Each structure stands twice: as C-alpha cells, then as structure tokens.
C-alpha positions in Angstrom: -50.2 73.5 110.5 -53.9 71.8 110.3 -56.6 72.9 107.7 -60.1 71.5 106.8 -60.2 69.5 103.4 -62.7 72.2 102.3 -59.6 74.2 101.6 -57.9 71.4 99.5 -61.4 70.1 97.4 -62.8 72.2 94.6 -66.0 73.8 95.6 -68.9 71.5 95.5 -67.4 68.7 96.9 -68.5 67.3 100.4 -66.3 67.2 103.3 -68.4 65.2 105.6 -68.3 61.7 105.3 -70.7 58.7 106.4 -69.4 56.4 109.2 -68.4 53.0 107.4 -66.7 49.9 109.0 -62.9 51.1 108.8 -60.4 48.4 107.1 -57.3 47.4 109.2 -54.5 49.5 108.2 -56.3 51.4 105.4 -54.9 54.4 107.3 -51.3 53.4 106.8 -51.7 53.1 103.1 -50.7 55.9 100.9 -51.3 55.5 97.3 -51.3 58.0 94.6 -54.8 58.6 93.1 -56.7 61.5 90.8 -60.4 62.2 91.9 -62.7 63.5 89.3 -65.1 66.5 90.1 -67.3 68.0 87.6 -65.6 71.5 85.9 -61.8 70.7 87.6 -59.2 68.7 86.6 -58.0 65.5 88.0 -56.4 66.2 91.5 -53.8 64.2 93.0 -54.2 62.9 96.8 -52.1 60.5 99.1 -53.9 57.0 99.1 -55.4 57.2 102.6 -57.6 60.4 101.4 -58.6 58.5 98.4 -59.5 55.5 100.2 -61.5 57.3 102.7 -63.2 59.2 99.7 -64.1 56.1 98.0 -65.1 54.0 101.2 -66.3 56.6 103.9 -64.8 55.3 107.3 -65.8 58.2 109.7 -68.9 58.9 111.8 -71.4 61.1 110.3 -70.5 64.9 110.4 -66.8 64.3 111.4 -64.6 66.6 109.2 -61.3 65.3 107.8 -58.4 67.1 109.2 -55.5 67.1 107.1 -51.6 68.4 108.0 -51.2 71.2 104.9 -48.4 69.7 102.6 -47.3 70.3 99.1 -49.2 68.7 96.6 -47.4 66.1 94.3 -47.3 67.8 90.6 -48.9 65.9 87.7 -45.9 65.0 84.8 -47.8 63.3 82.1 -50.1 61.6 84.1 -47.5 59.7 86.2 -44.7 59.9 88.7 -41.4 58.2 88.2 -40.2 55.6 90.7 -38.1 57.2 92.9 -40.4 60.3 93.4 -43.5 58.1 93.9 -41.5 56.2 96.5 -40.4 59.4 98.3 -44.1 60.6 98.4 -45.1 57.6 99.8 -42.7 58.1 102.8 -43.9 61.3 103.5 -47.8 60.1 103.3 -47.5 57.5 105.7 -47.5 60.1 108.6 -50.2 62.3 107.3 -52.5 59.3 106.8 -51.9 58.3 110.4 -52.1 61.7 111.7 -55.8 62.3 109.9 -57.6 59.5 111.2 -60.1 60.7 114.4 -59.8 59.5 118.0 -61.7 56.5 117.5 -58.4 54.6 115.9 -55.9 56.9 118.0 -54.8 53.6 120.1 -54.9 51.5 116.9 -52.2 53.9 115.5 -50.4 54.5 118.5 -49.7 50.5 119.0 -48.4 50.2 115.6 -46.5 53.1 115.9 -45.5 54.3 112.5 -42.9 56.9 113.4 -41.0 54.2 115.0 -41.4 51.8 111.9 -39.6 54.6 109.6 -36.7 55.6 112.5 -36.5 51.4 112.7 -36.1 51.5 108.5 -33.4 54.5 108.5 -31.4 52.6 111.1 -31.7 49.7 109.4 -30.4 51.4 106.0 -27.9 53.1 108.2 -26.6 49.8 109.0 -26.8 48.5 105.7 -25.1 51.3 104.3 -22.1 50.9 107.2 -22.1 47.3 106.5 -21.4 47.9 102.7 -18.7 50.2 103.5 -17.0 47.6 105.8 -17.0 45.2 103.1 -15.5 47.7 100.7 -12.8 48.5 103.3 -12.1 44.9 104.2 -11.6 43.7 100.4 -9.6 46.9 99.9 -7.2 45.6 102.5 -7.5 41.9 101.7 -6.4 42.7 97.9 -3.7 45.5 99.1 -1.9 42.9 101.7 -1.9 39.5 99.9 1.2 38.3 98.9 2.7 41.2 99.9 6.0 40.0 101.1 6.8 39.0 97.3 9.1 39.1 95.7 11.6 39.4 98.7 14.0 41.7 97.0 14.2 45.5 95.5 11.5 46.5 92.6 11.5 49.2 90.4 11.7 52.5 92.8 12.1 51.0 96.1 15.7 51.4 95.1 15.4 55.3 95.6 12.6 55.5 98.1 13.8 52.6 100.4 17.3 54.2 100.5 15.8 57.7 101.2 13.9 56.2 104.1 17.5 54.8 105.4 18.8 58.3 105.3 16.3 59.4 107.8 16.9 56.7 109.8 21.0 57.5 109.9 19.8 60.9 109.6 22.0 61.7 106.6 21.6 64.6 104.2 20.4 63.7 101.0 18.6 65.6 97.8 15.7 64.5 96.1 13.1 66.7 93.7 10.3 66.3 96.0 9.0 67.7 99.0 9.9 65.2 102.2 6.8 64.2 103.7 6.8 61.0 102.1 10.3 59.8 102.4 10.0 60.9 106.2 6.9 58.7 106.6 8.4 56.0 105.0 11.6 55.9 107.1 9.5 56.0 110.1 7.8 53.3 109.1 11.0 51.3 108.8 12.3 52.5 112.2 9.1 51.5 113.9 9.1 48.0 112.3 12.6 47.4 113.2 14.8 48.3 110.3 18.2 49.6 111.1 18.9 51.4 108.0 21.5 49.6 107.1 20.1 47.9 103.7 22.0 49.8 100.7 19.3 49.4 98.1 21.4 49.6 95.4 19.7 48.2 92.5 16.5 46.4 91.5 16.8 42.8 92.0 18.8 42.7 95.2 17.6 40.4 97.7 16.4 42.2 101.4 17.5 38.7 103.3 17.7 39.5 106.9 16.8 43.2 106.5 13.2 44.5 107.6 11.3 45.9 104.7 8.1 44.8 105.6 7.5 47.5 108.0 7.8 50.2 104.9 5.6 47.8 102.3 3.2 47.6 104.8 2.7 51.3 105.6 2.4 52.1 101.7 -0.4 49.3 101.3 -2.1 50.4 104.1 -2.4 53.9 102.8 -3.1 52.6 99.3 -6.1 50.7 101.1 -7.5 53.5 102.1 -8.2 54.9 98.7 -10.9 52.7 97.8 -13.3 53.7 101.0 -12.4 57.2 100.4 -13.5 57.0 96.6 -16.5 55.4 97.8 -17.4 58.1 100.4 -16.9 60.8 98.1 -19.1 59.4 95.0 -21.7 58.4 97.7 -21.7 62.0 99.2 -21.9 63.5 95.5 -24.4 61.5 94.1 -26.2 60.1 97.2 -26.3 56.7 95.5 -25.0 53.1 97.0 -24.6 51.8 93.4 -22.7 54.5 92.2 -20.1 54.5 95.0 -20.0 50.7 94.8 -19.0 50.3 91.5 -16.6 53.3 91.8 -15.1 51.1 95.0 -15.3 47.9 92.5 -13.1 49.7 89.6 -10.6 50.9 92.0 -10.7 47.6 94.0 -10.3 45.5 91.0 -7.9 47.6 89.4 -4.1 46.1 88.9 -2.5 48.8 88.3 -3.5 50.6 92.1 -3.2 47.4 93.2 0.4 47.2 92.1 1.6 50.6 93.1 0.3 50.3 96.5 2.2 47.2 97.6 5.9 48.7 97.2 7.8 51.2 98.8 6.7 54.3 96.9 5.6 57.5 97.1 2.6 57.0 94.6 0.0 55.6 97.7 0.9 58.0 100.2 0.3 61.0 97.5 -3.1 59.4 96.6 -3.7 58.9 99.6 -4.0 62.9 100.8 -5.4 63.7 97.2 -8.2 61.5 98.3 -8.3 62.5 101.8 -8.7 66.3 100.5 -11.3 65.1 98.1 -13.5 63.5 100.5 -13.0 66.1 103.0 -14.1 68.9 100.7 -17.1 67.3 99.7 -18.2 66.8 103.2 -17.7 70.3 104.3 -19.5 71.2 101.3 -22.5 69.3 102.0 -22.5 71.2 105.6 -23.2 74.5 104.2 -26.6 74.5 105.6 -25.2 74.7 109.1 -21.9 76.8 108.6 -19.9 77.4 111.5 -20.9 74.3 113.0 -18.6 71.4 114.7 -18.7 69.3 111.4 -18.2 72.1 109.2 -15.1 73.3 111.2 -13.9 69.4 111.3 -13.9 68.9 107.4 -12.5 72.4 106.6 -9.8 71.8 109.0 -9.2 68.5 107.2 -9.3 69.3 103.9 -6.5 71.9 104.6 -4.4 69.3 106.3 -4.9 66.6 103.5 -3.9 69.6 101.1 -0.6 70.3 103.2 0.3 66.3 103.2 -0.5 66.0 99.2 2.0 69.1 98.7 4.0 67.6 101.2 4.8 64.3 99.2 5.4 65.8 95.6 4.2 69.2 94.2 1.7 67.3 92.2 -0.1 68.0 95.2 -0.6 71.8 93.8 -3.1 70.1 91.5 -5.8 69.2 94.3 -5.0 72.5 95.7 -6.2 74.2 92.6 -9.4 72.1 92.6 -10.3 73.0 96.0 -9.2 76.7 95.3 -11.7 76.7 92.4 -14.4 75.2 94.5 -13.6 77.3 97.5 -13.9 80.4 95.0 -17.2 79.3 93.6 -18.6 78.9 97.4 -17.8 82.2 98.2 -19.1 83.4 94.9 -22.7 81.8 95.4 -22.4 83.1 99.5 -21.8 87.0 98.0 -24.7 86.6 96.0 -26.8 85.5 99.1 -28.2 88.6 100.0 -30.1 87.5 103.4 -26.3 87.2 104.7 -24.7 90.2 106.2 -21.3 91.3 105.1 -20.1 90.6 108.8 -21.0 86.8 108.0 -19.5 86.9 104.9 -15.9 87.8 106.1 -16.5 85.2 108.6 -16.6 82.9 105.5 -13.8 84.5 104.4 -11.7 84.5 107.3 -12.7 80.6 108.2 -11.3 79.6 104.8 -8.5 81.6 104.7 -7.1 80.1 107.9 -8.1 76.2 107.4 -7.3 76.2 103.4 -4.3 78.6 103.0 -2.5 79.6 106.9 -2.7 76.0 108.1 -1.9 74.3 105.1 1.5 76.6 105.0 2.1 76.1 108.5 2.0 72.4 108.3 4.0 72.6 105.0 7.1 74.7 106.6 6.6 72.5 109.6 7.4 69.3 107.4 10.5 70.8 106.3 11.7 71.9 109.7 11.4 68.4 110.8 13.0 67.4 107.7 16.2 69.9 108.4 16.4 69.1 112.0 16.3 65.2 111.8 18.8 65.3 108.3 22.1 67.2 109.9 24.6 64.9 108.9 26.8 65.7 105.8 25.8 63.1 103.1 25.3 62.5 99.3 23.3 65.5 98.6 25.7 68.3 100.1 26.8 69.5 96.7 23.4 70.5 95.6 23.4 73.4 97.9 25.1 76.7 98.5 28.4 76.7 101.1 26.1 78.5 103.5 23.4 75.5 103.5 26.4 72.9 104.0 28.0 74.7 107.0 24.9 73.5 109.2 25.8 69.8 108.0 27.7 68.0 110.9 30.8 66.0 109.3 30.7 68.5 106.2 34.1 70.1 105.8 32.4 73.4 106.5 30.7 72.2 109.6 32.0 74.3 112.6 35.3 74.8 110.3 37.5 77.7 110.5 39.1 78.8 107.2 41.3 81.8 105.8 38.9 84.7 105.3 40.4 86.4 102.2 41.6 84.9 99.2 45.4 84.6 98.5 47.6 83.6 95.7 48.9 79.9 96.1 45.8 79.0 98.1 44.1 75.7 97.1 40.2 76.1 96.8 36.9 74.9 95.3 34.7 76.9 93.0 30.7 76.6 93.1 28.4 77.6 90.6 25.6 79.8 92.3 23.1 78.3 90.2 21.2 76.0 92.1 22.2 72.2 91.3 25.1 73.4 89.2 28.0 72.2 91.8 31.7 72.5 91.5 34.0 73.5 88.8 35.6 70.1 87.9 38.3 68.4 85.4 39.4 65.0 84.7 42.3 63.5 82.7 39.6 62.5 80.0 39.6 64.6 76.9 37.0 65.6 74.7 36.4 63.1 71.9 37.0 64.0 68.4 34.8 66.6 66.8 34.0 68.1 69.9 36.1 71.1 69.5 39.7 71.0 70.5 40.9 67.4 71.7 41.8 68.4 75.3 41.1 67.8 78.7 37.5 68.4 79.8 36.1 70.9 82.1 32.3 70.2 83.3 30.8 71.0 86.8 30.2 68.2 89.3 27.5 67.9 92.1 29.5 66.0 94.5 32.7 66.6 96.7 35.7 65.4 95.0 39.5 65.8 94.9 39.2 66.8 91.2 37.4 70.0 92.2 40.4 71.4 93.4 42.3 74.2 92.0 45.3 76.4 92.9 45.5 80.2 92.5 48.6 81.4 90.8 49.4 84.6 89.0 49.2 84.5 85.4 52.9 85.8 84.4 55.2 83.8 87.0 55.4 80.0 88.1 57.0 80.6 91.8 56.0 79.1 94.5 53.5 81.6 96.2 53.5 79.2 99.6 57.6 79.8 99.7 57.9 80.9 103.4 60.2 83.7 102.2 57.4 85.2 100.2 55.2 87.7 101.8 51.4 86.9 101.6 49.5 88.3 98.4 45.7 88.7 98.5 43.6 88.3 95.3 42.0 91.6 94.7 38.8 92.5 92.8 40.4 92.9 88.9 43.4 91.2 89.5 44.7 88.5 86.5 44.7 84.9 87.7 45.4 81.5 86.5 43.9 78.7 87.7 45.7 75.1 88.1 44.0 71.8 88.1 45.5 70.5 91.3 45.2 66.6 90.2 46.6 67.1 86.4 48.4 70.3 86.6 46.6 71.6 83.5 45.2 75.3 83.7 41.9 76.2 83.0 41.8 77.3 79.6 39.1 78.8 77.0 39.5 79.3 72.9 37.0 80.1 70.0 35.9 76.7 69.6 32.4 76.0 69.9 31.1 74.4 73.3 29.9 70.7 73.1 26.3 71.4 73.4 25.5 75.2 74.1 25.5 77.2 70.5 27.9 80.2 70.0 29.4 79.7 73.4 33.2 78.7 73.6 34.7 75.8 74.5 36.5 75.4 78.2 39.2 72.9 78.7 42.4 71.8 80.8 45.4 73.1 78.6 49.1 73.2 79.4 51.8 70.7 81.1 52.6 70.8 84.9 51.0 74.5 84.7 52.6 75.7 81.8 50.0 77.2 79.2 49.5 79.8 76.5 48.0 83.3 76.9 44.1 81.6 76.6 45.0 80.2 80.4 44.6 84.0 81.8 41.4 85.3 83.5 40.1 88.5 85.2 38.6 88.0 88.7 35.7 90.5 89.4 33.4 90.9 92.2 29.9 91.3 91.4 29.2 94.8 92.6 32.6 95.7 94.2 35.3 98.2 93.3 38.6 97.2 92.0 41.2 96.5 94.7 38.9 94.8 97.0 40.0 91.7 98.6 37.9 88.5 97.9 36.1 86.8 101.0 35.6 83.1 100.8 31.9 81.9 100.7 30.6 85.7 100.8 32.2 87.5 97.3 30.4 86.7 94.4 32.4 86.5 91.8 33.0 86.6 88.0 36.0 84.9 85.6 36.5 86.8 82.6 38.6 85.1 80.0 41.1 87.6 78.9 41.8 87.0 75.0 38.0 86.3 73.7 36.2 88.5 76.7 33.8 85.6 77.3 32.7 84.7 80.9 33.2 81.2 82.7 29.7 79.8 83.4 28.0 76.5 83.8 24.8 76.1 81.0 23.8 73.4 83.5 23.1 70.9 80.3 24.1 67.4 80.9 27.0 66.0 78.8 27.0 62.7 77.3 28.4 59.3 78.1 31.6 60.6 77.0 31.0 63.6 79.5 30.5 61.2 82.4 26.8 62.8 82.3 28.3 65.7 84.3 27.4 69.6 83.5 28.9 71.7 80.7 31.1 74.7 81.4 31.2 77.0 78.8 32.3 80.7 78.3 29.9 82.7 77.1 30.5 85.9 75.2 26.9 87.1 76.5 28.5 89.6 79.7 24.9 89.6 81.5 25.1 88.7 85.1 23.5 85.5 85.6 23.8 82.9 88.1 24.9 80.4 85.5 28.2 82.9 85.3 28.4 83.8 88.7 30.6 81.3 91.5 31.7 81.7 95.1 35.0 80.0 96.7 34.1 77.7 99.3 36.8 75.3 100.5 40.0 77.1 101.0 43.3 75.8 102.2 46.2 78.2 102.6 48.7 77.7 105.6 50.0 81.1 105.5 46.7 82.5 106.5 44.8 82.7 109.7 41.4 80.9 110.1 38.3 82.6 110.8 35.0 80.4 112.3 32.3 79.8 109.5 29.5 79.8 112.3 28.4 83.5 111.4 27.8 82.4 107.9 25.0 80.0 108.7 21.4 80.5 107.2 18.5 81.0 108.4 15.2 78.8 108.1 13.3 80.8 105.7 16.8 81.2 103.5 17.2 77.2 103.5 13.7 76.7 102.8 13.9 78.9 100.1 17.0 77.3 98.3 15.8 73.9 99.1 12.7 74.7 97.1 14.5 76.3 94.3 16.9 73.3 94.3 14.3 70.8 93.8 12.7 72.8 91.2 15.5 73.4 88.9 16.2 69.1 89.8 12.6 68.6 88.6 13.5 70.7 85.4 16.6 68.8 84.6 15.1 65.3 84.8 15.5 64.5 80.9 15.2 61.4 79.4 18.9 59.4 78.7 19.9 57.3 76.3 17.8 53.6 76.4 15.4 55.3 79.4 12.0 53.7 79.0 9.6 56.4 79.1 6.2 57.3 78.5 4.4 59.9 76.7 0.8 61.6 78.2 -1.4 60.4 75.5 -0.4 56.7 76.2 -1.7 56.7 79.8 -5.7 56.8 79.2 -5.7 54.0 76.6 -3.3 51.7 79.0 -1.0 52.0 76.0 2.1 50.4 77.9 2.9 49.2 81.1 6.1 49.3 83.4 8.1 46.3 84.4 8.6 46.8 88.4 10.4 43.2 88.5 12.0 40.6 86.5 12.5 40.1 82.6 12.9 36.4 82.1 10.9 33.4 82.2 12.9 32.2 85.5 12.5 35.6 87.2 9.6 36.5 89.6 7.6 39.3 87.4 5.6 42.2 88.4 4.1 44.3 85.6 2.4 47.7 86.1 -0.5 47.9 84.1 -3.9 49.0 84.8 -6.8 46.5 84.3 -7.9 47.1 80.6 -11.8 46.6 81.4 -11.6 49.1 84.1 -9.5 51.7 82.1 -11.2 51.4 78.8 -14.5 51.7 80.4 -13.3 55.1 82.4 -12.0 56.5 78.8 -15.3 55.4 77.6 -17.3 57.0 80.4 -15.1 60.5 80.1 -16.2 60.7 76.3 -20.1 59.5 77.2 -19.9 62.6 79.8 -19.0 65.0 77.7 -21.6 64.1 75.4 -24.6 63.8 77.9 -23.5 66.5 80.0 -23.1 68.8 77.2 -26.7 68.0 76.0 -28.2 68.1 79.7 -26.4 71.4 80.3 -27.6 73.1 77.5 -31.1 72.0 77.8 -31.4 73.1 81.5 -29.9 76.6 80.1 -32.5 77.0 77.4 -35.1 75.9 80.2 -36.4 72.9 79.1 -39.0 71.4 81.2 -37.9 68.0 82.3 -39.6 65.5 84.9 -38.5 65.9 88.5 -36.5 62.6 88.4 -34.7 63.6 85.4 -33.7 67.1 86.6 -32.2 65.8 90.0 -30.4 63.0 88.4 -29.2 65.8 85.6 -28.1 67.8 88.6 -26.1 64.4 90.1 -24.7 64.1 86.5 -23.4 67.7 86.0 -22.2 68.7 89.8 -21.0 65.3 90.8 -19.6 64.1 87.5 -18.6 67.7 86.9 -16.1 67.5 90.2 -14.5 64.3 89.2 -14.0 65.8 85.5 -12.6 68.6 86.9 -9.9 66.5 89.1 -9.1 64.3 85.7 -8.2 67.3 84.0 -6.3 69.0 86.7 -4.5 66.0 87.2 -3.9 65.2 83.8 -3.3 67.8 80.8 -0.3 69.5 82.7 1.7 66.9 82.2 1.5 67.8 78.2 3.0 70.7 79.4 6.3 69.5 81.2 9.6 69.2 79.7 10.9 66.5 82.5 10.9 62.7 81.9 7.4 61.4 82.4 6.5 57.7 83.4 3.4 55.5 83.6 2.6 55.9 87.1 2.2 59.6 86.7 -1.5 59.2 85.4 -2.6 57.0 88.6 -3.8 60.2 90.7 -6.3 61.2 87.2 -7.6 57.7 87.2 -8.9 57.7 90.4 -11.1 60.6 89.4 -11.6 58.8 86.2 -13.2 55.9 88.2 -15.4 58.3 90.0 -16.5 59.5 87.3 -17.8 56.2 85.9 -19.4 54.9 88.8 -21.6 58.4 88.6 -22.1 58.3 85.1 -23.3 54.7 84.7 -25.5 54.5 87.7 -27.0 57.8 86.0 -27.5 56.5 82.8 -29.0 53.1 84.2 -31.4 55.2 86.6 -32.8 57.2 83.5 -33.2 54.2 81.2 -35.1 52.6 84.1 -37.2 55.7 84.6 -38.2 55.5 81.0 -39.4 52.2 80.9 -41.5 52.7 84.1 -43.7 51.3 84.9 -42.8 48.3 83.3 -41.4 45.3 85.1 -38.4 45.8 83.3 -37.4 49.4 84.8 -36.0 47.9 88.2 -34.2 45.1 86.4 -32.2 47.6 83.7 -30.7 49.3 86.9 -30.0 46.3 89.1 -29.1 44.1 86.2 -26.7 46.8 84.7 -24.7 47.6 87.9 -24.1 44.1 88.7 -23.1 43.2 85.0 -20.6 46.1 85.7 -19.3 44.9 89.0 -19.0 41.1 87.5 -17.2 42.2 84.4 -14.7 44.1 86.6 -14.3 41.4 89.1 -13.6 38.8 86.3 -11.2 41.0 84.3 -9.1 41.2 87.9 -9.2 37.2 88.2 -7.8 37.4 84.3 -5.0 39.7 84.6 -4.2 39.7 88.6 -0.7 37.9 87.6 0.6 41.2 86.6 0.1 42.5 90.2 0.5 39.4 92.7 3.6 38.4 90.2 4.2 35.1 87.9 7.0 33.1 87.3 7.1 30.7 84.2 6.8 30.9 80.4 6.1 34.5 78.6 2.8 35.7 77.9 3.7 34.4 74.3 3.7 30.8 75.6 0.2 29.0 75.6 1.4 27.7 78.9 1.9 31.1 80.3 -0.9 32.1 82.8 -1.0 35.2 80.7 -1.4 33.4 77.4 -4.1 35.2 75.4 -4.3 38.1 77.4 -1.5 40.3 75.4 -4.3 42.2 73.8 -1.8 45.1 72.6 1.9 44.7 71.3 2.9 47.1 73.4 2.3 45.1 76.6 5.8 43.9 77.5 4.8 41.2 79.9 
C-alpha cells in the first residue's frame, strides 16, 4: 500500500522537496536517524528518507511516496545489533521504491531485489556447506580405525551372536525388542558374514570372519547423530553458531565415538531418538502451513522414528513421552485458537492419531511379525516361552509333535512353571550347602531343555511299575495324591518345615529318598485350576497346582536367582499362601508313555496376538530380573553426568589393545555446568516474562529461544535420565548416552544465547561482536583440543598404563575412579 509522507510526518513538516543533484547509491543506503520537529518527540526513519530530508534530491513540487510499513520502536535511544541489521534489510527495497522515475533506470540496473536474493542464496549455500563439513567430520571420526581391535569387545559378544542367530534363523531370547538385532544381522548378511562365528567371550579374535559390515552399519547410524543434532538445534534456535557448537560437542566426545564403533544397540537406538527429535521440531515449524506435503512428511517421519526407537529398546518410550507431551501442548494451543473450526480441530487430532499412534503401532507389530517369521528354528530361547509358543518352532520336540493327550501313571514328563521366564522343574545331584535348610538334593527351575528336567509320575502308596504291560492304564485325575520321582537321580520331590534358601516364610523343596523310596513328605495332591474332582489332566492345556499333603503348602517358583552354589538357577519353594498366582501354577509339557496313543499338537499353536503379548511379558520380566551378580561391574545414575567412572571395552594389561568408554571430561563437565546455568537463567527469564517486565526486542527474542528451544532439550535430558533412578535392574554407564545428546544440545543453545546477550549489552562497543565470535571459537577449540588429548581412549592404545609417564594418557587420569 502507498501513502503520502504527510501521513507519516508531524503537522507542519514539509513534504515537497526542492531538487538537488542526487548522490549515487543514496537511495540504497538505509540507516536509522531521528528527525526533530518543534513540539514533537524524535521520530525514527529509514536512512534513505533521513538523507533526502537532509539533502533534498527531488524536483520541486514532487511528493515523496513511501510504502506503508511498521515503524521501528525506540528503546533507550538505540537498537540492538541484530534488530538494526534486520531493519536495514527491510528498508533497502523500500528506499529503492521511494525514488522518482528519473532514477528508475538506475535502480533497475542495480537490481537490489536480485542482490537480496543472491545474498539469501549465498547464505543457504553456506549453510549447506557447513552441514556437509559437519557430516563429513562426523563420518571421518566414526570410521577411522573401525577395524581395530580385530576381536570381540564388550557386548559385541551378545549382539553379534544375536545377529548370527538371525542369519541362521535360530530362535533366541533377549530382554530388548528385536529391531536392532535384526538390522545387525541384516548388515552382516549383506556384507558376506555367514553367521558361523560363535561370539563366545570378549577378546576372541574374528580371524577370517567378516565383522566389518556389522561394525560399519553401527558406525554409519552413529555418524548421523551429529548432523541430526546440528539440524535440530538450528531449527529451534535459528543460530548457526549454536548448531555448530552442539555438533562439535558430539563430534569430539570420546564416549559417543566409542559407542558408535562397535556392534551394539546404542548407536541404532540413538539414531532413531535423534531422528524423532529432528522430525518433531521440523513439523512444529510447519504449523503455519498445516496439512501441507512437508507437514505430513515430518509428522509421519516422527511416527516412523518412534516405532524404530521402541523397536530397538524400551528406552524408546522416553522419546515417545516427549513427543506425546509436545503433541498435547500443540493441540491445546490449537484448541485455544478461536479462528479454527471444530472440523479443522478434528482433522488435526485425527492426523496426529494416525501418524503418532496408529502408524508407530503398526510398524512396531510388523517388526515382531518379521522377527517371528525369520526365527522359526528351535534355539536357546525356547525355555523362556510357553509350551504352546515352542510348538511353532522347527526342531523343537513339540513342533509337529504327537504326544499322549492325558496324563497317566508311569508317564515321564517335564513340568513347566507358567510364570514367564521361570522355566522347568529341575533337580541335580548337588546338595544344599550347610546352613541352608536340610542338606538334601537341590530342586530349582531351569530355563533350558535338560535331562534333569524329567520326572516320573507315580502313585503315592505303591512302588509297582505302572508301565508293566500286564497292568491297565490308569489316568491321573484332579485331586489324586501322587509322587514325582526325578528320573536321573531317583529321588522324590520333597518338602518340609525348613525355611527356603532365599524367600522367608516359605518352605524348602528338596530331592529326597533312595531309588524312589522316601517318606510321607514326598506326597503331593494334584489339582487342576477351576476343575472338578475326577477330571483327567490334559497335557499342555491343564493348569495344575501341586499341594504338599503334610504341610498344606503349594509348590511354586519365587523367580529369585540362587547364588553360585545353586548354579544361578531359580529358587523353588513351597508357599503356605494358597492364593492362585502364576508362580504356583504349572503345566505338563513333554509327555512320554508307550501305553498311550498320541495326538497332534498343531491345534495348540497360538495366534500372532498371543505370541506378541507373551513375548512382551517375557521381555519385561527378563528386564526386571537383571540384577547385579557377584563382582559385576555396575554404576549408579548419579555417577553418569559427572563422568565419574568409565567402562572397559577391551584389554586390561599394558600388552593388550585397550579401549575405555569414557566421555570427554571437558564436554561432559561443560554440559553439567550448562544444565545448572540453564536452570538459573531460565527460571529468572521465565519469572521476568511472567511478571510483564519490559525487555528490549533482542533480549525478548533470545529469551524465547532460551525457554522454548532450551526447554525442549532440558525436557529430553530429564526424561532420558531420571527414570533410571526408579529402576531396580542392573545399570551401566552407557545407559546415560541418550540423555547426553540432549544435554549437548542444551549446551549449544545456552552458550550461544548467553554470548549474544553479552554482545548486545556491550553494543555499540567494538568488543560486542568479538565477545560472541571469540566465545564460540574458544569453546570449539577447547573441545577439539580435549578430544586430541583423550582420543586414545576411543581409538585404542597399547603400551604403558596411565600412571606411567610414557603412557599417552599420562597426567590425564583426573579422577581416581577412571580405570584406564
């Protein structure tokens, strides 16, 4: 819209200007001035208008035509540096359009609009070039010396072995969802690994086996963490220095580097976490154009990344919670926008349900569907699952099996506890140690198939052989009193009033007797849950309880792991509490009786929803069962942010190739300081804004970046760190690294903001720009130099230990707890 200057100038100010020779380029200069008129306050204008008022250059009688625009506010007589630069950018085109036709040809020749577009293209090209440099440096540091050491390091023994299981299609059990291991197996298969390496223990040489494909895949995903963090910080702060500082912190962190170079789940998990975070902030930036192609793309990619994070580890639930909180906040603000109709609100809600709930769930279930299809052969994980689950595994004794349907006396059976991951009723020749109840034969539950899991069902009051062909078949029925004789040792399942080894107020269960001859404490009443007396016991399908006839207690598995004298198997007790729980409910799985006809077990195979639910129950129970063992190297959550203690990946002696997982102390302690500073400055800023304190435009803009962008990073750190304080399972140092990603992003945002505020405070001093640039450069160079000092921890070292002056780490063991 065009307006006359009489509408912008105070009354009495002339708007007709005499002609003057026009200086070249004056129409393109735009600087802030203040014009004073009698009885009026100072009035700010673009430099072009101020210059023309000072030195008229128009023909007599010509009126000055201006584009209507917002007048820049006067704040303390001066503008902040960035605000002043922004205003100049707007005033340039205005000045060009304000001149008369006598200079139109010159303006067209100079083409200021093209200059602005060229400047934007130059800035965009510079941004892409900087991203390329960050990405190349990330890949270079992660792939450098990737083949060293050529032996198993730390948890490669687990996840490399699980990759082999996928290649061989052998079923196994792990406490984590399957996506990470599937991808490792796929990478190994595509790179020529044949799945024959045993991955028995750390230190075993890979020799001729191809392991670089699996390491390279993990390094590839780990290399993307830095560009993702760079782009995330750039999106929330609109500041290249903040993004660059974040990228430097992660590039030069020895801990992130170490985790990315080995066959582990951590780089895969962090890849999906950062992908979800980047996608979330990207679709947040598209709120001004909802339902556009870019909006749908980033929203869908967020859902896909959430499925990936959860499909690798249950830690992915934390990023799901963060995206969920962001979505609730987003919808709440949309709900308060009265310009939106209810139909539009419904579209927003449905879009988020489809992309952030339905899509991730569908992908997550698809991951398990592929997992069950690929792993179709019996393996070491069978015993963790129910008998019906095992019946679907090729090679399992229940697969396509035909066994007698009903239990009879004389049958040889295995008895499985229905509590997930509890295993089979088991005994062996080892005795309970002195001071642990009666010194009789141990009875436990064992998760794997074993001959010591076999028991013979006998009558309680006779020793005759029920398999004698001359005797008729006699079925076991609900309410019968039976005796279970251990097939390998001929001792009877026995209980008495001695206390159980681990569980107080429960009775000890032992193996007792000689060649099946014991006493009345060997008698058990068999009951089928919710069935009438006289019903037959069905194999696999009947849920049974064994009630001790003398004490009245119920046979059960406590799920507690016995010490080494019990071979770390699970405790079996007889509980006096008769409440029905899965701990005390069993089923008959294997069943051998030559006198009975067989039936096919195909009818017992479970559906996909049933095996999906069972898998999750087993994984959750397995996670809860991960307790520290004797001499296990563990750490506590409070150790992690302060980099208190690392983790030995490889080697221990000066002749070994040693790799030590430890964060770059400069980076980690700077992150810790930044969290404390953010809590202080963020709280102060939030209170000031809430109280309505009038802040300069520059300060207010930086405050919003600090609170919103920094707040997202702080929320991610909190959600990925503090839940570990509530966990009872065993914890390791590497569990902190997803939280460390967020603390590094917070550090980049915080220090860039603080340095900008310092520069603004010193403006227009010549030190203003130097404060910001010098501060960022100091942080970048400091992290790079600290990486130079500590890089042997990640890339490996051979030779003297740190306490030796000749060691490359001499003088760098700043904490006694660092064991390198």
